[in-house]
C-alpha positions in Angstrom: 196.6 69.4 137.6 198.7 68.0 135.6 196.2 66.3 133.4 194.4 69.9 133.4 197.7 71.5 131.9 198.2 69.0 129.1 194.3 69.1 128.0 194.9 72.9 127.9 197.8 72.4 125.9 196.5 70.2 123.3 193.3 72.3 122.7 195.5 75.2 122.5 197.9 73.3 119.8 194.3 72.3 117.9 193.2 75.8 118.0 196.8 76.7 116.8 196.7 74.0 113.6 192.9 75.3 112.9 194.1 78.8 113.1 196.8 78.3 110.4 194.4 76.7 108.0 191.7 79.2 108.2 193.6 82.1 109.6 196.7 82.2 107.7 195.3 81.0 104.4 195.9 84.1 102.4 198.9 85.8 103.9 200.5 82.4 103.7 200.3 82.0 99.9 201.6 85.7 99.5 205.3 84.7 98.7 203.8 83.4 95.5 203.8 86.4 93.8 204.7 89.7 96.5 208.1 89.6 95.9 208.2 88.6 92.3 205.8 92.1 92.0 208.6 94.3 93.2 210.7 93.4 91.0 208.7 93.5 88.2 210.0 94.7 84.5 207.5 97.7 84.9 209.4 99.1 87.9 212.7 99.1 86.7 214.3 98.6 89.8 217.7 96.7 89.3 218.9 93.6 91.0 221.8 95.4 93.2 222.1 94.8 96.7 220.9 97.9 97.9 217.7 97.2 96.0 217.1 93.7 97.3 218.2 94.6 100.8 215.8 98.0 100.6 212.9 95.6 99.3 213.6 93.0 101.9 213.8 95.3 104.7 210.3 97.1 104.0 209.2 93.6 103.9 210.4 92.9 107.2 209.7 96.0 109.1 206.0 96.0 107.4 205.3 92.5 108.5 206.6 93.6 112.2 204.7 96.6 112.2 201.4 96.5 110.8 201.0 92.4 111.4 202.9 91.8 114.6 202.3 95.0 116.4 198.9 96.4 114.9 197.3 93.2 114.9 198.7 90.5 117.1 199.6 92.9 120.1 196.8 95.3 119.8 193.8 94.4 117.7 193.2 91.2 119.1 192.6 93.1 122.4 189.4 94.5 121.1 186.8 92.1 120.8 183.6 92.4 120.9 182.4 89.4 123.6 184.9 87.5 122.2 184.5 88.6 118.3 186.5 90.4 116.2 186.5 92.1 112.2 185.1 95.2 111.0 181.4 95.2 111.9 182.4 93.7 115.3 184.5 96.8 115.8 182.3 99.2 114.2 179.3 98.1 116.5 181.8 98.4 119.9 182.8 101.9 118.5 178.8 102.9 118.1 178.5 102.4 121.9 180.3 105.4 122.8 177.8 107.5 120.7 173.7 108.0 121.2 171.6 107.4 118.1 171.6 110.2 115.3 174.8 112.0 116.6 177.6 112.9 114.4 180.0 110.6 116.0 177.8 107.3 115.7 177.4 108.7 111.9 180.9 108.8 111.3 181.3 105.4 112.7 178.8 103.8 110.5 180.2 105.1 107.5 183.7 104.1 107.9 182.2 100.7 109.1 180.5 100.4 105.9 183.4 101.2 103.6 185.8 98.9 105.6 183.1 96.0 104.8 182.7 97.0 101.5 186.3 96.9 100.9 186.4 93.8 102.6 184.1 92.0 99.9 186.5 93.5 96.9 189.3 92.0 98.8 187.3 88.4 98.5 186.8 88.9 94.7 190.4 88.9 94.2 192.2 86.8 96.4 191.2 83.6 95.0 192.0 85.2 91.6 195.5 86.0 92.4 196.0 83.2 94.4 195.0 80.7 92.2 196.5 82.0 89.2 199.8 82.3 90.7 200.3 78.8 91.8 199.2 77.5 88.2 201.8 79.8 86.8 204.2 77.2 88.3 203.3 74.6 85.9 204.8 77.4 83.0 208.2 77.1 85.0 208.1 73.2 84.9 207.6 73.2 81.3 206.9 76.4 79.3 204.4 73.9 77.1 201.5 74.5 79.8 201.7 78.3 79.3 198.5 78.6 77.4 197.1 76.1 79.9 197.7 78.5 83.2 194.0 80.4 82.6 191.8 77.4 81.5 193.5 75.2 84.4 192.9 78.2 86.9 189.4 78.7 85.8 188.5 75.2 86.1 189.9 75.0 89.8 188.2 78.0 90.9 184.7 76.8 89.3 185.1 73.5 91.6 186.2 75.2 94.6 182.8 77.3 94.3 180.7 74.3 93.6 181.4 72.4 96.5 181.2 75.4 98.8 177.2 73.8 99.5 178.6 70.7 100.7 179.9 72.8 103.8 183.7 72.9 105.0 184.1 70.3 107.8 185.6 67.8 105.4 188.2 69.6 103.9 188.6 71.8 106.7 190.0 69.3 108.8 192.8 68.9 105.9 193.5 72.8 106.2 195.7 72.8 109.4 198.0 69.9 108.7 198.5 71.3 104.5 199.3 74.5 106.1 202.0 73.4 108.6 203.3 71.4 105.3 203.3 74.4 103.4 205.0 77.1 106.2 207.5 74.3 106.9 208.5 74.0 103.0 208.5 77.9 102.9 211.2 78.0 105.2 213.3 75.3 104.5 213.4 76.1 100.7 214.5 80.0 101.9 216.9 78.7 104.6 218.7 76.9 102.0 219.4 79.9 99.6 219.8 82.2 103.2 223.0 79.1 104.1 224.2 79.8 100.7 224.5 83.8 101.2 224.0 84.2 105.0 224.8 88.3 104.2 221.8 88.9 103.2 220.3 89.2 106.3 221.9 92.2 106.9 218.6 93.5 105.0 216.9 93.4 108.7 218.9 96.9 109.4 215.7 99.1 108.9 218.3 101.6 107.1 218.3 99.6 104.1 214.3 100.7 103.7 215.0 104.4 104.6 218.0 104.3 102.1 215.7 103.9 99.3 213.4 106.5 99.8 216.8 108.8 100.2 218.0 107.4 97.0 214.8 107.1 95.0 212.1 108.5 97.0 209.3 108.4 93.8 210.2 104.7 92.8 210.1 103.9 96.9 207.0 104.9 97.4 205.7 103.0 94.3 207.9 99.9 95.3 205.3 100.1 98.7 202.7 98.9 96.6 204.4 95.7 96.1 205.4 95.5 99.6 201.9 96.2 100.8 201.2 92.3 98.9 203.0 90.9 101.8 200.3 91.9 104.2 197.3 91.0 102.5 195.2 88.5 104.4 196.9 90.1 108.1 193.2 91.6 108.6 192.2 88.0 109.1 194.0 87.5 112.7 191.2 90.2 114.0 188.6 89.1 111.9 188.7 85.0 112.9 189.2 85.8 116.3 186.0 84.5 117.6 186.6 80.9 115.9 189.9 80.3 117.3 190.7 82.7 120.4 193.4 85.3 120.4 195.9 83.1 122.3 196.0 80.0 119.8 196.2 83.0 116.5 199.4 84.8 118.1 201.2 81.4 119.0 200.6 80.2 115.3 201.9 83.6 113.8 204.8 83.9 116.0 205.8 80.2 116.0 205.1 78.9 112.7 203.4 81.7 109.9 205.9 84.6 110.5 209.2 82.5 110.6 208.0 80.8 107.6 207.3 83.9 105.7 210.4 85.6 106.6 212.7 83.2 105.7 211.1 82.8 102.3 211.1 86.2 101.4 215.0 86.2 102.4 215.8 83.4 100.7 214.0 84.7 97.6 216.2 87.8 97.7 219.4 85.7 98.1 218.6 83.7 95.1 217.6 86.5 93.1 221.0 88.0 94.0 223.3 85.0 93.1 221.1 84.2 89.9 218.9 87.5 88.6 217.5 85.6 86.2 215.0 83.8 88.5 213.5 86.9 89.2 210.8 86.4 86.9 209.3 83.9 89.5 211.7 83.4 92.2 209.5 81.5 94.3 209.2 78.2 92.2 212.7 78.6 91.0 213.9 77.9 94.8 213.4 74.3 94.5 215.3 71.8 93.0 214.1 70.5 89.6 212.6 67.1 91.1 210.7 69.3 93.4 209.3 71.6 91.2 206.0 69.8 90.4 205.3 68.7 94.0 205.4 72.2 95.0 203.3 73.2 92.3 200.8 71.0 93.6 200.9 71.9 97.2 200.8 75.7 96.3 197.6 75.0 94.4 196.6 73.4 97.5 197.2 76.4 99.7 195.6 78.7 97.7 192.7 76.7 97.5 192.6 77.2 101.2 193.2 81.1 101.0 190.4 81.5 98.7 188.2 79.0 101.0 189.7 81.7 103.8 188.1 84.7 102.2 184.9 83.0 100.7 183.6 81.9 104.2 184.4 85.4 105.4 182.5 86.9 103.0 179.7 84.2 104.3 180.4 85.7 107.6 180.2 89.2 106.9 177.1 88.9 105.0 175.2 87.2 107.8 176.1 90.1 110.2 175.3 92.5 107.7 172.0 91.2 107.4 171.4 91.0 111.4 172.9 94.3 111.7 170.3 96.0 108.8 172.6 97.1 106.2 171.6 93.9 104.0 168.3 92.2 102.5 167.2 89.0 104.4 169.3 86.5 102.1 168.9 82.6 102.0 171.4 81.0 104.4 172.1 77.4 104.8 174.0 75.7 107.9 176.2 73.0 106.6 177.2 72.0 110.1 174.9 70.6 112.8 177.4 71.0 115.5 179.2 74.5 114.3 176.7 77.8 113.1 180.2 79.2 112.1 179.8 77.0 109.1 177.6 78.7 106.9 176.7 78.7 103.1 175.1 81.6 101.3 174.0 81.1 97.9 173.4 84.3 96.1 176.7 85.6 98.0 178.9 82.2 96.1 177.7 82.6 92.5 178.6 86.4 92.7 181.7 85.4 93.6 182.1 83.2 90.9 181.0 85.1 88.4 183.1 88.1 89.5 186.0 85.6 89.9 186.2 84.2 86.5 185.8 87.4 84.8 188.9 88.9 86.7 191.3 85.7 85.4 189.6 85.9 82.1 190.2 89.9 82.0 193.8 90.0 83.6 195.3 86.6 82.7 198.6 86.7 85.3 199.2 86.9 88.8 201.6 90.1 87.7 198.7 92.3 86.3 196.0 91.0 89.1 198.9 92.4 91.4 198.2 95.6 90.4 194.6 95.4 91.2 195.4 93.6 94.6 196.0 95.8 97.6 193.9 98.8 97.8 190.6 97.5 99.1 192.7 95.5 101.8 194.3 99.0 102.6 191.5 101.2 103.0 189.7 98.1 105.3 193.4 98.2 107.4 193.1 101.8 107.9 189.7 101.9 108.7 190.4 99.2 111.5 193.4 101.4 112.6 190.9 104.5 112.9 188.4 102.6 115.0 191.1 101.2 117.5 192.3 104.4 118.2 188.7 105.6 118.9 188.1 102.8 121.3 191.5 102.4 122.9 190.7 105.0 125.9 187.6 103.8 126.8 188.5 99.7 126.2 192.1 99.9 127.7 191.9 102.8 129.8 194.4 104.6 127.6 195.2 108.5 127.7 194.2 110.3 124.8 198.2 111.3 124.4 199.0 107.3 124.6 196.6 106.8 122.0 197.8 109.7 119.5 201.5 108.3 120.4 200.7 104.7 118.9 198.3 104.8 116.3 199.2 107.7 114.7 202.2 106.5 113.5 200.5 103.5 112.7 198.0 105.4 110.1 200.9 107.1 108.8 202.2 104.1 107.8 199.3 102.7 106.5 198.4 106.1 104.6 201.8 105.8 102.7 200.7 102.1 101.8 197.5 104.0 100.9 199.2 106.6 98.6 201.6 103.9 97.0 198.7 101.7 96.3 196.5 104.6 94.9 199.3 104.6 91.6 197.9 101.4 90.6 194.7 102.8 90.0 194.9 103.0 86.6 196.4 99.4 86.4 193.6 97.9 87.7 193.2 99.0 91.2 189.7 100.7 90.0 188.2 97.5 90.0 188.0 97.0 93.7 187.3 100.5 94.7 184.2 100.3 92.0 183.4 97.2 94.0 183.3 98.2 96.9 181.5 101.4 96.0 179.2 99.3 94.6 178.5 97.2 97.9 178.5 100.5 100.2 175.8 101.8 98.0 173.7 98.7 98.6 174.4 98.6 102.0 173.6 102.0 102.6 170.7 102.2 100.7 169.2 99.6 102.6 169.6 100.8 105.7 168.4 104.4 104.8 165.3 102.5 102.9 164.4 100.5 105.8 164.5 103.9 107.9 162.4 105.6 105.6 159.9 102.3 105.4 159.9 102.6 109.0 158.6 106.2 109.6 156.3 105.8 106.9 154.7 102.7 108.8 154.4 104.8 111.7 152.9 107.8 110.3 149.7 105.7 109.0 150.1 103.5 112.3 147.7 103.0 115.2 148.7 103.2 118.7 149.2 99.9 120.2 147.8 100.6 123.9 145.0 102.8 122.3 144.0 100.0 120.1 143.9 97.2 123.0 141.8 99.3 125.3 139.5 99.5 122.2 139.0 95.7 121.9 137.2 95.7 125.4 134.6 98.6 124.1 134.1 97.0 120.6 135.2 93.4 121.0 135.8 91.4 117.9 135.0 87.8 117.5 137.6 85.5 119.5 138.7 82.2 118.3 140.5 79.7 119.4 144.7 79.5 119.1 147.5 81.8 119.1 148.2 84.0 116.7 152.0 85.6 116.6 152.4 89.1 114.8 155.7 89.8 113.4 156.2 93.6 114.0 159.2 96.1 114.0 157.6 98.5 116.2 155.9 97.3 119.3 154.3 100.6 120.0 152.2 100.5 117.2 149.4 97.4 115.5 150.8 95.5 112.8 149.3 95.9 109.5 149.0 92.7 109.6 146.6 92.5 112.5 144.9 95.5 110.5 144.2 93.8 107.9 143.3 90.6 109.4 140.6 92.2 111.5 139.5 93.8 108.1 138.6 90.8 105.9 138.2 87.9 108.7 136.7 90.0 111.5 138.3 87.6 113.8 140.9 87.8 116.4 142.2 85.1 118.5 142.7 83.8 121.5 145.8 84.8 122.9 147.9 87.3 120.4 151.6 88.1 120.5 153.5 91.1 119.4 156.8 89.6 118.0 159.8 92.0 117.6 163.1 91.1 117.0 166.1 93.6 116.7 170.0 92.7 116.2 172.2 93.5 119.4 175.8 95.3 119.1 177.3 92.1 120.5 177.9 88.8 118.7 175.8 86.3 121.1 172.9 87.3 123.5 171.6 84.6 126.2 168.0 83.8 125.7 167.9 84.9 129.7 168.6 88.3 128.6 167.2 88.0 125.1 163.9 87.5 125.6 161.3 90.3 127.2 157.8 89.3 127.8 155.0 91.9 128.6 151.5 91.1 129.1 148.9 93.3 128.1 144.8 93.3 128.2 142.6 91.1 126.6 145.1 87.7 125.9 147.6 90.2 124.0 151.4 90.1 124.8 154.3 92.2 123.7 157.4 89.5 122.9 160.7 91.4 122.1 163.6 89.1 121.4 167.7 90.7 121.1 169.6 88.2 118.9 173.3 89.3 119.0 174.6 89.7 114.8 175.7 86.1 115.2 173.1 84.5 116.5 170.8 82.3 114.0 167.0 83.5 114.4 164.9 80.3 114.9 161.6 80.9 116.2 160.5 77.2 117.0 163.7 77.7 119.8 162.2 80.8 120.8 158.9 79.5 121.7 160.6 76.6 123.8 162.8 79.5 125.6 159.1 81.2 126.4 157.6 78.2 127.8 160.9 77.6 129.8 161.3 81.1 130.9 157.7 82.3 131.2 155.5 79.0 131.6 153.7 79.7 128.5 152.9 76.7 126.4 152.5 76.7 122.5 151.2 74.3 120.4 152.4 74.6 117.1 149.5 73.1 115.0 147.8 75.9 117.0 149.7 78.8 116.5 149.4 81.2 113.4 152.4 83.6 112.2 151.0 86.5 110.5 153.5 88.5 108.4 153.1 91.9 106.6 154.6 91.8 102.9 155.0 95.1 102.2 155.5 96.0 98.4 157.6 99.3 97.8 156.6 101.4 95.2 159.2 104.5 94.5 158.0 108.3 94.6 158.7 111.3 94.6 158.5 111.7 98.6 161.4 113.2 100.2 163.5 110.8 100.9 166.2 109.5 99.0 166.7 110.1 95.3 164.9 107.9 92.8 167.5 105.3 91.4 167.9 104.6 95.2 164.4 103.8 95.6 164.2 101.9 92.5 167.5 99.8 93.9 165.7 99.5 97.5 162.7 98.5 96.0 164.3 95.7 93.9 166.8 94.9 97.1 163.1 94.1 99.1 161.6 92.1 96.1 164.4 89.9 96.1 164.9 89.6 100.0 164.2 86.1 101.4 160.8 85.1 102.5 160.9 86.4 106.3 158.9 82.9 107.1 162.2 81.3 106.0 164.6 83.6 107.8 163.0 83.3 111.0 162.9 79.1 110.7 159.0 79.4 110.7 157.0 76.0 109.6 155.6 77.0 106.0 152.4 75.5 106.8 151.9 77.7 109.7 152.7 81.4 107.9 149.7 83.6 106.9 150.7 86.6 104.7 149.0 90.1 104.4 150.4 92.3 101.6 150.3 96.2 101.5 152.0 98.4 99.1 154.2 101.6 100.7 155.3 104.9 99.1 158.8 105.8 100.4 
């Protein structure tokens, strides 16, 4: 019994350590710029005790209400078979509604908005995090002021270049580095608090409310800076599948939150004592001898924070592909023992381009802070709405209880959104435009695939009628097995019709394989595979993939052998794929520009043979043009 408890504690410690590196990298680097932004000269906020205590009070209660209560206590309970994140939560909500109902449509729209805004956050986080860390060099020596932007760009380019090597090696250092980081945050803050312990009076929520009473307009504007302390909080829920809820909770309550709060209050104490340090209070916390080590540690922490959102963008992309909201893309698995470690080249290079553009355009963390926050805010608000929707069924809450809990949370996040909206003219437009572009792509692909399926069904032959006709008009049969990939098991695949038309033969065994993404992360083979024998040596084979499962045809065939006793000899098996060329037309469906966009996305989609890992020398592709 004692050995079991020891192993459990050891596992919990290891997972909590890993969570520090992956989950908390983003929110853990917020002290570099969040408090400083609150006292940006543009806000014209004096360095008086009421103002500093007010800002600190708002930071403390924002972290408590949004991160601790909403995410740690509530959101981590809303798992989709152990997985979290906005798309996993959307799939959970969609179970409440039948297809093509208003509720389901609203849920999908909200989920896509949240996912789109996540991409906007993923672009800004690397830029502002690394830039704010390298700005510490200018504190160490003003001679390096002009080198901040070039150094930042070089670090970011290097970060994106090494993505294809995987994160396993670097990831082993993430946890220990972040333990040191949060420890340093706490110690630096504590040293200042000891010299001015009165700053702890800011824990009283009255100081925050007093700011709204004295200067409501300025207080609302300041909420945008306070919100920067929350960015990265959504990662607690998104990465639940990697570490589990308990390690994430323990890491937050035991290490992250204490380190963050000590540092923020330490910065407040420092500015009270030396107002001139407000231009970069984080780095002025350190004594002169520790400044350069702190700059290096901050750079390492921001690279880790950037890595976390980059990996998150990869995971979000693969989930969107499985759920049918993005075309197939090339996905490389960088770790044979952990399929969660992936690399998506297209997403990687697109992110690098936009991140570098952001750094070169905004050139400082102060300027980027104006653009940061609104995308994360919208994602957080979407999560709150979804939790509100699932609480009655998931946790057996009454509607009244759900309203009492989530209405105040939504109100607080709406206040933050109102404040962040004031920054649209100063850079906040960027994540909105970027997120809107992603939303258009997600919704266009889903709508286009629906229209394409409808067009194929209108001109398709009924499968059962076709199979019956084979006994009356039998084609020439040849040895071997043919597997036809089809989106609809009720109709004859176009590839089969083209094969009969041109080659006038049918294989001895024919399988019609359809694959569909389920609204759960993983589906075991025993539940995922459904085999239906038909006449004339024809079988229907349907597979449900979880939205985090890796499609692999060869593994699927081995599962069929194990479950149904079917034998497949790969060198005697041919895979027939239909390649559709989309032709935009005036047929009612989508506006012309969206049809052109869908056609472009379809042309650039990854080959189905690559996506399903079919051996290239066993694939036969037959093309057709389709108007939508």
